[in-house]
N, C-alpha and C positions, 0 to 999 in steps of 0.2 A: 598915036607915036607907036614907032613901030619898037619891038625886044630884037632886035638882029643885033645890037653890040650888046647887051647884057651882059656878058663875058669884061666888059671893060668901064661902062656906067656906073658914077658915084655910086655907091649904095644907096643913100638915102634918097637919092630920086629913082633911083630903080625900086625901090620898097612901093613907093610911094606910088610909082604906075601900076606895078603889078596890082597893088591894093585898089586902086582906081578900076584896073581892069576887071581884074576878080568881080568887083561889086558891081561895075556898069553893063559888063559885057560876057562874062562867063559862068558865073556864079559859082565855082571854085576852081583849085588852082589846077587838077589834073587835064580840065577842057581848055586854059587858059596855054599849058606846054604844050599842049599836042597841035593846037592852034598855029602855035610859032614855031612848031618843029624845034621846044627847048629841051635839053636835056634836066629834067625834073631836078636831078641828085647835083647837079653842077648849081643851079640856080638856088635850091636849098643852103648847101654849102656856102655859095658868096654869100648870101643876105646872114646868114648863121654867123660867119665870122666878124662881122662887123656886128652883133649883137642883137640880130632879128630871128626868132623862132616862129613858124608859120603854127599858126591854131586853127586847127581842121575847123574846130566846132562856130568860130566865129569867122573863118574863111579869110583869114588875113594873116599878114608877119603883124607881128610887135615885139 
């Protein structure tokens, strides 16, 4: 699934997709945002507004 519309996607769906892609394909958030050419700060801020924080040690949003 593409993250091209991450700025308008439902935040719960976005969090789920991002976590799945980090776990299954990329290994960390930095690799994911580089691959999809996503602004990391925008993604983190968008998910934080929905109550999700990125935990670098766990490599996922919770």
